[in-house]
C-alpha positions in Angstrom: -0.1 0.1 -0.1 2.9 2.5 1.0 4.0 1.8 -2.7 1.4 2.6 -4.3 0.8 5.7 -2.2 4.4 7.0 -3.0 4.1 5.8 -6.7 0.8 8.3 -7.5 3.0 11.2 -5.3 6.5 11.0 -7.2 3.9 10.4 -10.5 2.3 14.4 -9.0 5.7 16.3 -9.0 6.7 15.0 -11.8 3.5 16.2 -13.8 3.8 19.8 -11.2 7.6 19.8 -13.2 6.7 19.3 -16.2 3.3 21.7 -15.7 6.1 24.9 -14.4 8.4 23.5 -16.9 5.8 24.0 -19.9 4.8 27.1 -17.9 7.8 29.6 -17.0 10.6 27.7 -19.2 14.3 26.2 -17.8 15.6 29.1 -16.5 15.8 29.8 -12.9 12.7 31.8 -11.4 14.0 36.0 -11.0 11.0 38.2 -9.4 12.0 40.7 -12.0 11.9 38.2 -15.0 7.9 37.1 -13.8 5.5 39.8 -14.9 7.7 41.4 -17.8 7.8 40.8 -21.0 11.7 39.8 -22.7 12.2 42.8 -24.8 10.7 45.3 -22.4 13.0 46.9 -19.5 12.6 49.8 -17.5 15.0 52.3 -16.5 15.7 52.8 -12.9 
């Protein structure tokens, strides 16, 4: 029974990772990049 729960949890984590990768890409998340388009940058 524990193996079945463990397998289900591993599949959930794997699917969550795939979903995040398709949404945010492979690069490291940076709070400055999340809500901006790549070509536009604000000057300080």
